[in-house]
C-alpha positions in Angstrom: -35.1 27.4 -4.4 -32.4 25.1 -5.8 -29.5 23.9 -3.7 -27.2 26.1 -5.7 -28.9 29.1 -4.2 -29.0 27.9 -0.6 -25.7 29.7 0.1 -24.0 32.6 -1.5 -20.8 32.0 -3.6 -18.7 33.5 -0.8 -20.3 31.2 1.8 -19.7 28.2 -0.5 -16.1 29.2 -1.1 -15.5 29.4 2.6 -16.8 25.9 3.2 -15.4 24.0 0.3 -11.9 25.4 0.8 -11.6 24.9 4.5 -8.4 23.2 5.5 -7.1 23.4 1.9 -3.4 22.9 1.3 -3.2 23.9 -2.3 -5.7 26.0 -4.3 -5.1 26.6 -7.9 -6.5 29.2 -8.5 -8.7 31.0 -5.8 -10.0 33.7 -8.2 -11.0 31.1 -10.7 -12.9 29.1 -8.1 -14.8 32.2 -7.0 -15.7 33.0 -10.6 -16.9 29.4 -11.2 -19.0 29.4 -8.0 -20.5 32.8 -8.9 -21.4 31.7 -12.4 -22.9 28.5 -11.1 -25.0 30.5 -8.6 -26.2 33.0 -11.2 -27.0 30.5 -13.9 -28.1 27.7 -11.5 -25.8 25.4 -13.4 -23.8 23.0 -11.1 -20.1 22.7 -11.3 -18.6 19.3 -12.2 -16.5 18.3 -9.3 -14.2 15.3 -9.8 -12.2 13.2 -7.5 -10.4 10.0 -8.5 -9.8 6.9 -6.4 -7.5 4.1 -7.5 -8.9 1.0 -5.8 -5.6 -0.4 -4.5 -7.0 -1.6 -1.2 -10.5 -2.7 -0.2 -11.1 -1.0 3.1 -11.4 2.7 4.1 -10.6 4.6 7.3 -11.3 8.2 8.3 -8.1 9.3 6.6 -9.6 8.1 3.3 -12.8 10.0 3.9 -11.2 13.4 4.0 -11.6 13.7 0.3 -15.2 12.3 0.5 -16.1 14.9 3.1 -14.9 17.7 0.8 -16.9 16.2 -2.0 -20.0 16.1 0.2 -19.6 19.8 0.9 -19.7 20.6 -2.8 -22.6 18.1 -3.2 -24.6 19.8 -0.4 -24.4 23.1 -2.3 -26.0 21.4 -5.4 -22.9 20.7 -7.5 -22.4 17.6 -9.5 -20.0 15.2 -7.9 -18.2 12.5 -9.9 -16.7 9.7 -7.9 -14.2 8.4 -10.4 -12.9 4.9 -10.0 -9.5 4.6 -11.6 -9.8 1.0 -12.7 -7.6 1.6 -15.7 -4.9 3.7 -13.8 -4.9 1.3 -10.8 -3.5 -1.4 -13.1 -0.5 1.0 -13.7 -0.1 2.1 -10.1 0.6 5.8 -9.2 4.2 6.1 -7.9 3.4 9.4 -6.0 5.7 9.6 -3.0 7.3 6.3 -3.8 10.9 5.6 -4.5 10.3 2.4 -6.3 8.0 1.2 -9.0 4.7 0.1 -7.5 3.4 -3.4 -8.6 0.5 -3.3 -11.0 -2.8 -4.9 -10.0 -4.8 -7.3 -12.1 -8.1 -6.2 -13.5 -9.8 -8.8 -11.2 -8.2 -7.3 -8.1 -9.1 -3.8 -9.2 -12.7 -4.6 -9.8 -13.0 -6.5 -6.5 -11.7 -3.5 -4.6 -13.9 -1.2 -6.5 -17.0 -3.0 -5.4 -16.1 -2.4 -1.7 -15.5 1.3 -2.5 -18.9 1.6 -4.1 -20.6 0.4 -0.9 -18.5 2.3 1.5 -18.4 5.8 -0.1 -22.1 6.2 0.3 -21.7 6.4 4.0 -20.4 9.9 3.2 -21.8 10.8 -0.2 -25.4 11.1 -1.2 -26.1 8.2 -3.5 -28.9 10.1 -5.2 -26.5 12.9 -6.2 -23.3 11.0 -7.0 -22.2 9.9 -10.4 -19.8 6.9 -10.4 -17.6 6.6 -13.4 -14.7 4.3 -14.4 -11.8 5.8 -16.3 -11.5 2.6 -18.4 -14.6 4.1 -20.3 -12.3 6.5 -22.2 -8.8 5.2 -21.6 -9.5 1.7 -23.0 -10.8 3.4 -26.1 -7.8 5.8 -26.4 -5.7 3.1 -28.0 -2.1 3.2 -29.2 -2.5 6.2 -31.5 -4.5 8.2 -28.9 -1.9 7.4 -26.2 1.0 8.6 -28.5 -1.0 11.8 -29.3 -1.6 12.3 -25.6 2.1 11.9 -24.7 3.0 14.5 -27.3 1.3 17.2 -25.1 3.9 16.8 -22.3 7.7 17.2 -22.5 9.8 14.6 -20.7 11.8 17.3 -18.9 8.6 18.6 -17.3 7.6 15.1 -16.2 11.0 14.7 -14.5 10.3 17.8 -12.4 8.0 15.6 -10.3 9.7 15.1 -7.0 9.7 11.3 -6.8 10.8 11.0 -10.4 13.5 13.6 -9.9 14.9 11.8 -6.8 14.9 8.4 -8.5 16.5 9.8 -11.7 19.3 11.5 -9.6 20.0 8.4 -7.6 20.0 6.1 -10.6 16.8 4.3 -9.6 14.6 2.7 -12.2 11.7 4.6 -13.7 9.5 2.6 -16.0 7.9 4.1 -19.1 4.4 3.2 -17.9 4.9 5.3 -14.7 5.6 8.4 -16.9 2.2 7.8 -18.5 0.2 7.7 -15.3 0.0 11.5 -14.7 -1.1 11.9 -18.4 -3.8 9.3 -18.1 -5.1 10.9 -14.8 -5.0 14.3 -16.5 -6.9 13.0 -19.5 -9.7 12.0 -17.0 -10.3 15.7 -16.5 -10.5 16.3 -20.2 -13.0 13.4 -20.7 -15.2 14.6 -17.8 -14.8 18.4 -18.6 -14.2 18.9 -14.9 -14.6 22.3 -13.3 -12.9 21.3 -10.1 -10.6 18.4 -9.2 -10.0 17.3 -5.6 -7.1 15.3 -4.2 -4.6 15.0 -1.4 -1.5 17.2 -1.3 0.8 14.5 -2.6 -1.3 14.4 -5.8 -0.7 18.0 -6.8 1.6 17.3 -9.8 -0.9 14.9 -11.4 -3.8 17.4 -10.8 -1.7 20.2 -12.4 -1.1 17.9 -15.5 -4.9 17.7 -15.8 -5.2 21.5 -15.7 -2.6 21.9 -18.4 -4.1 19.2 -20.6 -7.5 20.8 -20.5 -6.0 24.0 -22.0 -4.2 21.9 -24.6 -7.6 20.4 -25.6 -9.3 23.8 -25.8 -11.3 23.5 -22.5 -11.6 25.9 -19.5 -9.0 24.6 -17.0 -10.1 23.0 -13.8 -9.5 24.5 -10.4 -7.5 22.3 -8.1 -8.0 21.9 -4.4 -5.8 19.6 -2.4 -6.3 18.7 1.3 -4.0 17.4 4.0 -3.2 13.9 4.9 -4.9 13.0 8.2 -2.7 12.2 11.2 -3.4 9.1 13.2 -4.8 8.9 16.7 -1.3 9.0 18.2 -0.5 12.5 16.8 0.4 15.2 19.3 0.8 18.9 19.5 4.4 20.1 19.1 5.6 23.7 18.7 2.0 24.8 18.1 1.2 22.3 15.4 -0.1 18.7 15.1 2.7 16.2 14.2 2.6 12.5 13.8 2.4 9.6 11.3 -0.5 9.6 8.9 -3.5 7.4 9.8 -2.7 3.8 8.8 -3.9 0.3 9.6 -0.3 -0.9 9.7 0.5 1.6 12.5 -2.7 0.8 14.5 -3.6 4.4 14.7 -6.7 4.4 12.6 -10.5 4.5 12.9 -12.0 2.3 10.3 -15.4 3.2 8.7 -16.6 -0.3 9.2 -15.6 -0.7 12.8 -18.3 -1.4 15.4 -20.0 1.8 16.7 -18.8 1.4 20.3 -15.2 0.8 19.1 -15.3 3.8 16.8 -16.8 6.0 19.5 -14.2 5.0 22.1 -11.3 5.5 19.8 -12.4 9.0 19.0 -13.0 9.8 22.7 -9.4 8.7 23.4 -7.7 11.3 21.1 -6.2 14.4 22.6 -8.1 17.7 22.8 -5.7 19.3 20.4 -6.2 16.6 17.8 -10.0 16.8 18.4 -10.1 20.3 16.8 -8.1 19.2 13.7 -10.4 16.1 13.2 -13.5 18.3 13.7 -12.4 20.9 11.2 -11.4 18.3 8.6 -14.2 15.8 9.0 -17.2 17.4 10.6 -20.2 18.5 8.6 -20.7 21.4 10.9 -20.0 24.9 9.5 -16.5 26.2 10.1 -17.7 29.3 11.9 -19.7 27.1 14.4 -16.5 25.0 15.1 -14.5 28.2 15.7 -17.1 29.6 18.0 -17.0 26.4 20.1 -13.3 26.6 20.3 -13.5 30.2 21.6 -16.1 29.0 24.2 -13.8 26.3 25.3 -10.9 28.8 25.6 -13.2 31.0 27.8 -14.2 28.1 30.0 -17.8 28.2 28.8 -17.7 24.8 27.1 -15.9 21.6 28.2 -13.7 19.9 25.5 -15.4 16.6 26.3 -18.7 17.9 25.1 -17.2 18.9 21.8 -15.5 15.5 21.5 -18.7 13.6 22.3 -20.6 15.6 19.7 -18.0 14.8 17.1 -17.8 11.1 18.0 -21.6 10.9 17.7 -21.5 12.6 14.4 -18.9 10.2 13.0 -20.7 7.1 14.3 -24.0 8.3 13.0 -22.4 9.0 9.6 -21.2 5.4 9.2 -23.7 3.4 11.4 -26.8 5.6 11.8 -28.2 7.9 14.6 -29.5 5.1 16.8 -26.1 3.3 16.9 -24.5 6.6 17.7 -26.8 7.2 20.6 -26.3 3.7 22.0 -22.5 4.0 21.7 -22.6 7.4 23.5 -24.8 6.0 26.3 -22.5 2.9 26.7 -19.5 5.1 26.9 -21.1 7.4 29.5 -22.3 4.5 31.6 -19.1 2.6 31.6 -16.4 5.3 31.8 -17.7 8.8 32.5 -19.8 7.6 35.5 -17.0 5.2 36.4 -19.3 2.3 36.8 -16.3 0.0 37.2 -16.2 -3.0 39.4 -12.7 -4.5 39.5 -14.1 -7.9 40.6 -16.0 -8.1 37.3 -12.9 -7.7 35.2 -11.7 -10.8 33.3 -8.7 -12.5 35.0 -5.9 -13.7 32.8 -2.7 -15.6 33.7 0.3 -14.4 31.8 3.9 -15.6 31.7 5.5 -18.7 33.3 8.2 -19.4 35.8 7.1 -16.8 38.4 9.4 -14.2 36.8 8.6 -10.6 35.6 6.9 -10.3 32.3 7.4 -7.5 29.8 4.2 -5.3 29.9 4.0 -5.2 26.1 3.9 -9.0 26.0 1.4 -9.2 28.8 -1.0 -6.8 27.1 -0.8 -8.9 23.9 -1.3 -12.2 25.7 -4.3 -10.8 27.6 -5.7 -9.6 24.3 -5.9 -6.1 25.6 -4.2 -4.9 22.4 -4.2 -6.2 18.9 -0.5 -6.0 18.2 2.9 -5.1 19.7 2.9 -1.8 17.8 -0.5 -0.9 19.3 0.8 -1.6 22.8 3.8 0.6 22.3 1.7 3.4 20.9 -0.7 3.3 23.8 2.1 3.2 26.3 3.7 6.2 24.7 0.4 8.0 24.8 0.1 7.3 28.5 -3.1 5.3 28.0 -2.0 2.3 30.1 -2.4 2.1 33.8 -1.2 -0.7 36.2 -2.8 -0.7 39.6 -3.9 2.9 39.0 -0.5 4.1 38.0 0.0 5.4 34.5 2.9 3.6 32.7 4.6 5.2 29.6 7.8 3.1 29.4 7.3 0.4 26.8 10.2 -1.5 28.5 8.3 -1.8 31.8 7.6 -5.2 33.3 4.9 -6.8 35.4 6.2 -8.4 38.6 4.8 -11.7 39.9 1.4 -11.3 41.5 -2.0 -9.9 40.4 -2.4 -6.5 38.8 -5.3 -4.4 37.6 -4.3 -3.3 34.1 -6.4 -0.7 32.2 -5.8 0.2 28.5 -7.5 3.4 27.6 -11.1 3.7 28.7 -12.4 0.7 26.9 -10.3 -2.3 28.1 -9.2 -3.7 31.5 -8.3 -7.0 33.1 -6.8 -8.5 36.2 -3.4 -10.0 35.1 -1.8 -12.6 37.2 1.9 -13.2 36.7 3.1 -16.5 38.1 
């Protein structure tokens, strides 16, 4: 039996659309999945990545995870590297023109993408394409003909363009071409489905319209959410917080050491755990929902769910053996509380026998990587001084020796003198 028949069209629909923000159009996707099932002919599922930065974190892998779900059902996944469009720079969500990258920068970043994406995607069932293949060949005449398919008034309906035009901010002509080039990618690939994040919806809709203009069956569009960082919280029944970002020190990098990745995931709140699990786990949605109900009934501890998820993520990026070792180390060091304060490193901070700001002390002792990380951890209540939880980022350490713990992974004896 082919992979296309391992699950019914309805079962496939439920999995590939989980946590979807925009779906254009549900009935068309059901029809495409049914046709693929009956004819045993895979859908062409496309997602484009402009290699603007070299490293990926879990937020970047949201799209890859959705791609993998399609892939596991036997559909053809195209990982499209936008080497041509990256040199333009997509202004989505930006209020200023983004600087263009050189071809050398784009290709260098693309090489890192090609190695990292296969930590999620199956390399045997993934096609890697570069959009310079057809956009370089489009030429001046082809670009003009492409531009003729889209009125300027409709282009200015895009939120970021509309705002900048209203405020008298600059909009360069090459930025107006970006959505058309991205849309033409779908024409060139004859995509059945295009995936993206919610801030890419306008560009994806351009592709859908252009496919009609070129006499092709229009693609279905699925957009997903933007993943919140580790410091997100539950507020009024929903998760709120800044998106996962290296600059905000609230990220989990796919190349981080296994123990660090495991510890970071174990430090997130129980509320955030369910969101991460639903968005990133390879487990079926109905199984996740069943676990959530068991937790609510007191039949399953949230920690067990969190451990299983952390192990799954570490195994995905580092292998099953590394995940098992990370889980064992975490259990030994923290869950069993095998902590001997006398074995903690001792660090002298400050001078002049005067109080030292706790944020500065954490940084000097290398218990945090940056001031922003210190503030975030304090706000989360992840810092303890002599066993007392401290949440005020203006707190100070008085002269003397203090046992300072940061989360469940870091601790030291800090002496202020």
